[in-house]
C-alpha positions as CSV (number, residue, x, y, z in Angstrom):
1,M,130.6,166.1,65.5
2,T,128.4,169.0,64.8
3,T,128.7,171.7,67.5
4,S,126.9,174.7,68.6
5,S,129.3,176.9,66.8
6,D,128.0,175.4,63.6
7,N,124.6,177.1,64.4
8,S,122.8,173.9,63.1
9,L,120.5,173.2,66.1
10,S,116.8,173.8,65.4
11,Q,115.8,177.1,66.9
12,S,112.1,176.2,67.4
13,P,112.3,173.9,70.5
14,I,109.4,172.8,72.7
15,F,109.8,173.4,76.5
16,I,107.5,171.4,78.8
17,V,107.0,173.1,82.2
18,G,104.8,172.9,85.2
19,F,104.6,172.0,88.9
20,P,106.5,168.8,89.6
21,R,104.5,165.6,89.6
22,S,102.0,167.1,87.1
23,G,102.7,164.7,84.3
24,T,105.6,166.4,82.6
25,T,107.4,163.2,82.0
26,L,104.2,161.5,80.5
27,L,103.6,164.3,78.1
28,Q,107.3,164.5,77.1
29,S,107.3,160.8,76.4
30,I,104.0,160.9,74.4
31,L,105.3,163.8,72.2
32,A,108.7,162.1,71.6
33,T,106.9,159.1,70.0
34,Q,106.2,161.3,67.1
35,Q,108.0,161.4,63.8
36,G,110.9,164.0,63.8
37,V,110.3,164.8,67.5
38,Y,113.2,164.0,69.9
39,S,113.8,164.5,73.6
40,F,116.3,163.7,76.4
41,Q,116.6,163.7,80.2
42,E,115.9,166.8,82.3
43,T,118.8,169.2,82.1
44,H,118.1,171.5,85.0
45,F,120.1,174.0,83.0
46,F,118.1,177.2,83.8
47,T,117.3,176.2,87.4
48,D,120.7,175.1,88.5
49,T,123.6,175.1,86.0
50,L,123.1,178.6,84.8
51,S,123.8,179.9,88.3
52,L,127.4,178.3,88.0
53,I,128.2,180.1,84.8
54,R,130.2,183.2,85.5
55,I,129.8,185.9,82.8
56,N,132.7,188.4,82.1
57,Q,132.3,192.1,81.4
58,E,131.9,191.4,77.7
59,G,129.0,189.1,78.3
60,Y,130.7,185.8,77.6
61,V,131.4,182.7,79.8
62,D,134.5,182.8,82.1
63,P,136.6,179.7,81.2
64,D,137.5,179.2,84.8
65,C,133.9,178.1,85.7
66,L,133.7,175.4,83.2
67,N,134.9,172.5,85.4
68,S,132.1,173.2,87.9
69,V,129.6,173.5,85.0
70,F,130.7,170.2,83.5
71,K,130.3,168.4,86.9
72,N,126.9,170.0,87.4
73,I,125.7,168.9,84.0
74,Y,126.8,165.4,84.7
75,T,125.1,165.3,88.1
76,H,121.8,166.2,86.5
77,T,121.9,164.3,83.2
78,E,124.7,161.6,83.6
79,C,125.9,163.1,80.3
80,E,129.7,163.5,80.0
81,F,130.8,165.6,76.9
82,S,132.9,163.7,74.4
83,K,136.6,164.8,74.6
84,N,136.4,166.6,71.3
85,T,133.3,168.6,72.4
86,R,134.7,169.4,75.8
87,N,137.9,170.6,74.3
88,E,136.0,172.8,71.8
89,I,133.9,174.3,74.5
90,I,137.1,175.2,76.5
91,E,138.7,176.6,73.3
92,V,135.6,178.8,72.5
93,A,135.6,180.0,76.1
94,N,139.3,180.9,76.0
95,K,138.8,182.9,72.8
96,G,136.1,184.9,74.8
97,T,133.1,184.0,72.5
98,L,131.2,181.3,74.6
99,S,127.8,182.5,75.5
100,S,125.2,180.9,78.0
101,K,123.1,180.0,75.0
102,M,125.9,178.3,73.3
103,M,126.7,176.3,76.3
104,F,123.1,175.1,76.6
105,E,123.1,174.2,72.9
106,Y,126.4,172.2,73.3
107,L,124.5,170.2,76.0
108,V,121.4,169.6,73.9
109,I,123.5,168.5,70.9
110,E,125.4,166.1,73.1
111,L,122.2,164.7,74.5
112,L,120.7,164.2,70.9
113,A,123.9,162.8,69.5
114,K,122.8,159.1,69.8
115,Q,119.4,159.8,68.4
116,V,119.8,162.2,65.5
117,D,122.2,162.5,62.6
118,E,124.3,165.6,63.0
119,H,123.1,166.8,59.5
120,K,119.5,166.6,60.6
121,L,119.7,168.8,63.7
122,S,118.4,171.9,62.0
123,S,115.3,170.2,60.8
124,I,114.0,168.3,63.9
125,R,111.8,169.3,66.8
126,W,113.5,168.9,70.1
127,I,111.9,168.8,73.5
128,E,113.4,170.0,76.8
129,K,111.5,169.1,79.9
130,T,112.5,170.4,83.3
131,P,109.4,171.3,85.4
132,G,111.3,174.1,87.3
133,H,112.1,175.9,84.1
134,I,108.7,177.6,84.5
135,K,110.5,180.1,86.8
136,H,112.9,180.9,84.0
137,I,110.4,181.0,81.0
138,K,111.2,184.6,80.0
139,A,115.0,184.0,80.0
140,I,114.5,180.9,77.8
141,H,112.2,182.8,75.4
142,D,114.9,185.6,75.1
143,M,117.3,182.8,73.9
144,F,114.7,181.0,71.7
145,P,112.1,183.5,70.4
146,D,110.5,180.8,68.3
147,A,110.2,178.3,71.1
148,K,106.9,176.8,72.1
149,F,106.0,176.4,75.8
150,I,103.6,173.8,77.2
151,E,102.4,173.9,80.7
152,I,100.9,170.7,82.1
153,V,98.5,171.1,85.1
154,R,97.3,168.5,87.5
155,N,94.8,168.7,90.2
156,P,97.0,170.3,93.1
157,L,95.6,167.9,95.7
158,N,97.2,165.0,93.8
159,A,100.2,166.8,92.5
160,I,101.2,168.1,96.0
161,Y,100.5,164.7,97.7
162,S,102.7,163.0,95.0
163,Y,105.4,165.5,95.5
164,K,105.4,164.8,99.2
165,E,105.3,161.0,98.8
166,K,107.6,160.4,95.7
167,L,110.2,163.1,95.5
168,P,113.5,162.8,97.5
169,D,113.0,166.2,99.0
170,G,109.4,165.9,99.6
171,D,109.7,165.7,103.4
172,R,111.7,169.0,103.4
173,H,108.6,171.1,102.2
174,T,105.5,171.8,104.0
175,I,102.2,171.5,102.2
176,E,101.6,175.2,102.6
177,A,104.9,175.9,100.8
178,L,104.0,173.4,98.0
179,A,100.5,174.9,97.6
180,N,102.1,178.4,97.2
181,Q,104.7,176.9,94.8
182,W,101.8,175.3,92.7
183,K,100.0,178.7,92.8
184,R,103.1,180.6,91.8
185,S,104.0,178.3,88.9
186,R,100.5,178.9,87.4
187,Q,100.8,182.6,87.8
188,L,104.2,182.8,86.2
189,F,103.0,180.8,83.2
190,Q,99.8,182.9,82.9
191,E,101.7,186.1,83.0
192,F,104.1,185.0,80.3
193,S,101.1,183.6,78.3
194,D,99.4,186.9,78.5
195,Q,102.4,188.5,76.7
196,H,103.1,185.6,74.3
197,P,99.8,184.0,73.6
198,H,101.0,182.2,70.5
199,A,103.9,180.6,72.2
200,T,102.1,179.1,75.1
201,H,99.6,176.3,75.6
202,S,98.2,174.7,78.9
203,V,96.9,171.1,79.1
204,K,95.5,169.2,81.9
205,M,97.1,165.8,82.9
206,E,93.7,164.4,83.5
207,N,92.6,165.2,79.9
208,I,95.7,163.6,78.5
209,I,95.1,160.4,80.4
210,N,91.3,160.2,80.0
211,N,91.1,161.4,76.4
212,P,94.5,161.3,74.9
213,E,93.3,161.6,71.3
214,G,91.4,164.8,71.9
215,G,94.0,166.4,74.0
216,L,96.9,165.4,71.7
217,V,95.3,166.6,68.4
218,E,94.7,170.1,69.9
219,L,98.2,170.1,71.3
220,A,99.7,169.0,68.0
221,D,97.8,171.7,66.2
222,F,99.4,174.3,68.6
223,L,102.8,172.7,67.9
224,G,102.4,172.8,64.1
225,F,102.4,169.0,63.3
226,Q,100.0,166.2,62.8
227,V,99.9,163.6,65.5
228,D,100.1,160.0,64.7
229,L,97.9,158.4,67.3
230,G,99.1,154.9,66.5
231,K,102.6,155.8,67.7
232,I,101.6,156.7,71.3
233,K,101.5,153.0,72.1
234,N,105.3,153.4,72.3
235,T,105.1,155.9,75.1
236,Q,106.6,153.4,77.7
237,S,109.6,152.5,75.6
238,V,110.4,156.2,75.0
239,A,110.0,157.0,78.6
240,N,112.5,154.2,79.4
241,E,115.1,156.1,77.4
242,L,114.2,159.5,79.0
243,V,114.1,158.4,82.7
244,L,117.5,158.0,84.5
245,G,117.9,154.9,86.8
246,S,118.2,157.2,89.7
247,E,114.9,158.8,89.1
248,T,112.8,156.0,90.7
249,W,109.8,158.3,91.2
250,K,109.3,158.3,87.4
251,R,109.3,154.6,86.9
252,M,105.5,154.4,86.5
253,N,106.0,156.1,83.1
254,T,108.1,153.2,81.9
255,G,105.8,150.6,83.3
256,V,102.1,151.7,82.5
257,G,102.3,154.5,80.2
258,I,99.0,156.2,79.5
259,T,96.4,154.7,81.9
260,V,93.7,155.7,84.2
261,I,94.8,155.1,87.7
262,D,93.4,155.8,91.0
263,P,96.3,157.3,92.8
264,G,94.9,156.4,96.2
265,Y,96.0,159.7,97.8
266,H,94.4,160.2,101.2
267,W,95.0,163.5,102.8
268,E,94.6,164.1,106.5
269,Y,91.4,166.2,106.8
270,K,93.2,169.2,108.3
271,D,95.8,169.3,105.6
272,K,93.0,169.1,102.9
273,L,91.3,172.0,104.5
274,K,94.4,174.2,104.3
275,I,95.3,173.4,100.7
276,K,91.7,173.9,99.5
277,Y,91.6,177.3,101.3
278,L,94.9,178.4,100.0
279,L,94.0,177.4,96.5
280,R,90.3,178.1,96.6
281,T,90.4,180.5,93.7
282,D,92.8,178.4,91.6
283,L,90.8,175.3,92.0
284,Y,87.7,177.0,90.6
285,E,89.5,178.8,87.7
286,T,91.2,175.6,86.6
287,G,88.0,173.6,86.8
288,Y,89.1,171.3,89.7
289,K,85.9,172.1,91.7
290,Q,85.5,170.3,94.9
291,P,82.3,168.9,96.4
292,I,80.7,171.3,98.9
293,D,82.0,170.7,102.4
294,P,80.3,172.6,105.2
295,F,83.4,172.3,107.3
296,Q,85.6,173.8,104.6
297,L,83.2,176.6,104.1
298,V,83.4,177.5,107.8
299,Y,87.1,177.1,107.8
300,S,87.7,179.3,104.7
301,I,85.4,182.0,106.1
302,S,87.2,181.9,109.4
303,M,90.6,182.2,107.8
304,I,89.5,185.1,105.6
305,S,88.1,186.8,108.6
306,L,91.3,186.3,110.5
307,S,93.3,187.6,107.6
308,H,91.2,190.8,107.7
309,L,91.4,190.9,111.4
310,S,95.2,191.0,111.2
311,R,95.0,194.4,109.6
312,I,93.1,195.8,112.6
313,P,95.2,197.4,115.3
314,I,94.3,195.0,118.1
315,P,96.8,193.9,120.7
316,S,99.5,191.7,119.3
317,Q,99.0,189.3,122.2
318,V,95.5,188.5,120.9
319,K,96.8,187.9,117.3
320,G,99.7,185.8,118.6
321,S,97.4,183.6,120.8
322,M,95.1,182.9,117.8
323,K,97.9,182.0,115.6
324,K,99.6,179.9,118.3
325,L,96.3,178.0,118.9
326,L,95.7,177.3,115.2
327,T,99.3,176.2,114.7
328,K,99.0,173.8,117.6
329,L,95.9,172.3,115.9
330,G,97.7,172.0,112.6
331,L,95.3,174.5,111.0
332,W,97.4,177.6,110.4
333,P,97.6,177.8,106.6
334,Y,100.0,180.7,106.1
335,L,103.8,180.8,105.7
336,D,104.6,184.2,106.9
337,K,101.6,185.6,108.7
């Protein structure tokens, strides 16, 4: 088997990132229908596995951490390294020459093994899609300077609702926390994009669904290949290979593919008020403008006024009473104020 030490894996990968439930799996599946483009299940390598990798003083992986790393990789990908690859990883680590990047490449090669002939690994385009990798985009770029990064954005009112309803940990997050996470994800990508404009591209989920031809042609131009629109009809079958059986929240991708669907998300009015207030600037800048709502206007002005009032040295009891009342009504939008 070809291994990371052969330095044969293409060094111009594609990373798809974004807030969860924004269409990352859909976009991954669409792109993976194209000739010479391959992908695999989410690795969570930079968000999770990397934290288990202990680096010694020379900057290489400590062999003693590998069992934990192997278990973590299997948990996220259901991928178990072949005996030969596992032994080679351990051998390279014992020699003191295994880097974090090599560990990641071993994983990528193993995930691609059933799809790509080992002699073609240097010439393909491969896609890694873990939404949370948006938080580690700079570290990934340091490893792969020629990588391309695609951010897919979805109306936050739909993305956040879907997160709460579909993901296993949805109930553990408040809508305020998720709104701030959506905002932070956008900020991180924009900051990176300002520094590396030629390595980044943003696309809206709604544009991909409503006008796949237009959105994909522009995206393919950024990636440097021509898109075969006829192949995107295979999106569902590709998604079926990428989605693990345990990832039930992704099953729509394997069932309907690209289709315009009314998600039927119905926010409680007070929750919508808070999200639209917290993301008021972002909704405008991303083009997700909302109909004018007099109550929203009053609420937003009130919250802005209270925010300014909190900087004035008035008795803490007054501030506390205001916060307590709004919290009781379910209208306090902040996390730490």
